[in-house]
C-alpha positions in Angstrom: -40.1 -9.4 68.3 -37.4 -11.8 69.7 -34.8 -10.3 72.0 -31.5 -9.4 70.3 -29.4 -11.1 72.9 -30.0 -14.4 74.6 -28.1 -14.9 77.8 -27.3 -18.5 78.8 -27.0 -19.2 82.6 -26.6 -22.7 83.9 -27.5 -23.1 87.6 -27.0 -25.8 90.2 -27.3 -25.1 93.9 -26.5 -21.5 93.2 -28.7 -19.8 95.9 -25.8 -17.8 97.5 -24.9 -16.0 94.4 -27.6 -16.2 91.6 -29.7 -13.3 92.7 -26.6 -11.0 92.3 -25.8 -12.5 88.9 -29.3 -11.9 87.7 -29.3 -8.4 89.1 -26.2 -7.7 87.0 -28.2 -8.7 83.9 -31.2 -6.7 84.9 -29.0 -3.7 85.5 -27.6 -3.6 81.9 -27.9 -0.4 80.0 -28.7 -2.5 76.9 -32.3 -3.7 77.5 -33.1 -5.9 74.5 -32.2 -9.3 76.1 -33.7 -12.5 77.4 -32.1 -14.5 80.2 -32.5 -18.3 80.1 -31.7 -19.8 83.5 -31.3 -23.5 82.9 -31.4 -25.4 86.3 -29.8 -28.8 86.7 -32.1 -30.1 89.5 -30.9 -27.9 92.3 -31.6 -29.1 95.8 -31.3 -25.7 97.5 -33.4 -22.5 97.0 -32.1 -21.7 93.5 -35.4 -22.5 91.6 -37.4 -20.5 94.1 -35.2 -17.5 93.8 -35.2 -17.5 90.0 -39.0 -18.1 89.9 -39.6 -15.2 92.2 -37.4 -12.9 90.1 -39.1 -14.1 86.8 -42.5 -13.2 88.2 -41.6 -9.5 88.1 -39.3 -9.7 85.1 -40.7 -11.2 81.9 -37.3 -11.3 80.2 -36.2 -14.1 82.6 -37.1 -17.7 81.6 -36.5 -20.6 83.9 -35.9 -24.0 82.3 -36.0 -27.0 84.6 -34.8 -30.5 83.8 -36.1 -33.8 85.3 -32.7 -35.1 86.1 -29.2 -33.9 86.8 -27.3 -33.8 83.4 -24.3 -31.6 84.0 -23.6 -28.0 82.9 -23.0 -28.7 79.2 -26.4 -30.4 78.7 -28.3 -27.6 80.6 -26.5 -24.9 78.7 -27.3 -26.6 75.4 -30.9 -26.9 76.4 -31.0 -23.1 76.9 -29.2 -22.5 73.6 -31.8 -24.6 71.9 -34.6 -22.4 73.4 -32.7 -19.1 72.7 -34.4 -16.7 70.4 -31.8 -14.0 70.1 -29.3 -13.3 67.4 -26.4 -13.0 69.8 -25.7 -15.8 72.3 -24.0 -14.7 75.5 -22.9 -16.6 78.6 -23.0 -15.8 82.3 -22.4 -18.3 85.1 -24.7 -18.1 88.1 -22.0 -16.9 90.4 -20.4 -14.3 88.1 -21.3 -10.7 87.4 -21.5 -8.3 84.5 -20.7 -4.6 84.6 -23.7 -2.4 83.6 -22.3 -1.4 80.2 -21.2 -4.9 79.2 -23.8 -5.7 76.6 -24.0 -2.2 75.3 -20.3 -2.0 74.6 -19.8 -5.5 73.3 -22.9 -5.6 71.0 -22.0 -2.2 69.5 -18.4 -3.4 68.9 -19.5 -6.6 67.2 -21.9 -4.7 64.9 -19.5 -1.9 64.1 -16.6 -4.3 63.4 -18.7 -7.1 61.8 -17.4 -9.6 64.4 -18.9 -13.1 64.7 -17.2 -14.1 68.0 -16.1 -11.7 70.7 -14.6 -11.7 74.2 -13.4 -9.1 76.7 -11.1 -8.5 79.6 -12.6 -9.3 83.0 -11.9 -8.8 86.7 -11.2 -11.7 89.1 -13.0 -11.3 92.5 -13.1 -13.4 95.6 -16.3 -14.9 97.1 -17.0 -11.6 98.9 -16.7 -9.5 95.8 -13.2 -8.1 96.4 -10.9 -7.5 93.4 -8.1 -10.0 93.1 -6.7 -9.1 89.7 -7.7 -8.2 86.1 -7.4 -10.6 83.2 -6.4 -8.4 80.2 -6.9 -9.5 76.6 -5.7 -7.5 73.6 -5.0 -9.9 70.7 -7.2 -11.8 68.4 -7.2 -15.5 69.1 -7.1 -18.3 66.5 -7.8 -22.0 67.0 -4.1 -22.8 67.5 -3.7 -19.9 69.9 -6.6 -21.1 72.0 -5.2 -24.7 72.2 -2.1 -23.2 73.8 -4.0 -21.1 76.3 -7.7 -20.6 76.9 -7.8 -16.8 77.4 -11.5 -16.5 76.7 -13.6 -16.2 79.8 -17.0 -17.8 79.5 -18.7 -14.8 81.2 -17.3 -12.5 78.4 -18.0 -14.5 75.3 -20.7 -13.7 72.7 -21.2 -15.3 69.3 -23.5 -14.2 66.5 -25.8 -17.0 65.6 -26.9 -15.2 62.4 -23.3 -15.6 61.1 -22.5 -19.0 62.7 -25.7 -20.8 63.3 -26.4 -22.1 66.8 -23.3 -23.6 68.3 -23.5 -26.1 71.2 -21.1 -27.2 73.9 -19.5 -30.6 73.8 -21.3 -33.0 76.2 -18.4 -33.3 78.7 -18.5 -32.6 82.5 -15.9 -29.9 82.6 -14.3 -27.3 80.3 -17.3 -27.3 78.0 -16.9 -23.6 77.2 -13.3 -24.3 76.0 -14.6 -27.0 73.8 -17.2 -24.6 72.3 -14.7 -21.9 71.6 -12.5 -24.4 69.7 -15.5 -25.5 67.7 -16.4 -21.9 66.8 -12.8 -21.2 65.8 -13.0 -23.9 63.2 -15.6 -21.8 61.5 -14.0 -18.3 61.9 -10.4 -17.3 61.8 -10.3 -15.4 65.1 -12.1 -14.5 68.2 -11.9 -10.7 68.5 -11.2 -9.1 71.8 -12.7 -6.0 73.3 -9.9 -4.9 75.7 -12.2 -3.2 78.3 -12.9 -5.2 81.4 -16.7 -5.7 81.4 -17.3 -8.6 83.8 -16.3 -10.0 87.2 -15.4 -13.7 87.5 -15.8 -15.0 91.1 -13.0 -17.3 92.2 -14.4 -19.9 94.5 -12.6 -22.5 96.5 -13.0 -26.0 95.0 -13.8 -24.8 91.5 -12.1 -26.4 88.6 -10.3 -23.2 87.7 -9.0 -22.9 91.3 -7.7 -26.5 91.2 -4.9 -26.3 88.6 -4.2 -30.1 88.5 -7.9 -30.9 87.9 -8.1 -28.1 85.2 -5.0 -29.5 83.5 -6.4 -33.0 83.4 -9.6 -31.7 81.7 -7.6 -29.7 79.3 -5.7 -32.8 78.3 -9.0 -34.6 77.8 -10.2 -31.8 75.5 -7.1 -32.3 73.3 -7.4 -36.1 73.1 -11.1 -36.9 73.5 -12.8 -33.8 72.0 -10.4 -32.4 69.4 -9.0 -35.9 68.6 -5.4 -34.6 68.5 -2.7 -37.3 68.4 -0.3 -37.8 71.2 2.5 -35.6 69.8 0.1 -32.7 69.0 -1.5 -33.0 72.4 1.9 -32.9 74.2 2.9 -29.9 72.1 -0.1 -27.8 73.0 -0.2 -29.0 76.6 3.4 -27.9 77.1 2.3 -24.4 76.0 -0.7 -24.6 78.3 1.4 -25.6 81.3 4.0 -22.9 80.6 1.3 -20.2 80.2 -0.3 -21.3 83.4 2.9 -21.1 85.4 3.7 -17.7 83.8 0.3 -16.2 84.4 -0.2 -17.5 88.0 3.3 -17.5 89.4 6.1 -15.9 87.4 4.3 -12.5 87.1 4.5 -12.2 90.9 8.3 -12.6 91.0 10.3 -9.4 91.5 12.0 -8.0 88.5 15.8 -8.0 88.3 15.9 -4.8 86.3 
């Protein structure tokens, strides 16, 4: 019988963190999963680490390409090979809490949800808590264009309801592009408010570099979603405001 959940993990020179990421999957209270680690021609010990873990854990599958293709292509290769009904995502430097799949899959089944996401913690490279990203409201296509509140490490979609959905072949913000694609098929992504994952903030990442992230967001509007200039400017103004509010204004002292 195929696993109920297929977990998609792209890897590229992930040796410092991937063992912990995989351990957080192996430690799930929900056991009916497969983990597809899709490696993008790593030059460090990533493949050796994953291969060693796969020898003792048959639910882990390592997929290796013959050339570096970028994270969208390797994730899509894993989605193509996935056998589970539910498609989940975990990056090779992030972590899941032990009850993540149990809580989220039960919620999706009970509430008949096709696309679900959760709150998550932000941690530093050493694993120390920085803050918690809270989610509480369903998100529509228009909402997401204004602010991408769905963390890749929290998202799960039901391929029985939606079919297999793939990431756009772009170098950055592929997950954002996929969520927008899904939200053209369903009215809302439905949140589970509990924090069930840990996102590792690393220096030099796209999410850490706000200007780079902004440029890729603009590219999503124009090149992927094909929005006109006025629409793009409208949504980008919301994106910029939400970014400033979430990253800076919330730290200002209250006047009340």
